[in-house]
C-alpha positions, 0 to 999 in steps of 0.5 A: 307529906303526912296527908298524902301518905294517909290518903295512900294508906286508905286508897290502896286497899280499895284499889287492890281489891278492885284489881283482884276482882278484875283478875278473877272476873276478867272484866272491867267494873262499870265499863258500860257506864258513861263518866257521869253515870259512873260518878253518880253510881259509884261515888254518890250512890256507893255502888260496887261491882257484882259478886259471883254467887259461887264465891265463898262468903269470906271472899265476897266479904273481902271485897265488901270490906275492901270497898267500904266507904269508911276507909278505917274498915278496909283491910291492910294489905297484910290482912288482904294477903292472908284472906287471898291465900286462904281463898286461893286454896279454895278457888283453885285447889278444892274447886277446880271445876268452878268455871268462869269466875265472872259474876255474869256467868251466874246470872 
């Protein structure tokens, strides 16, 4: 049981940050890749979804750390919550004209 709990503890931040990325972008990451290419790019080459250049550095870092290949570097859910609370004020209160949050909208 301890091993299962440990795996959940390190995988939850990764999944959570991926879910937040999807909510902000309204996209599915790597949906254009076949299963084999997905396996190669994500698991073997450690590729991650693109960041929107309009996002704050702190928000981009949040995703980078959340997707770290080293599980011990990933944030706890409590740390993620604090970061998102700070960023939500910036994203939705101070910058309401930001438009589409998709990384594709900045390319």
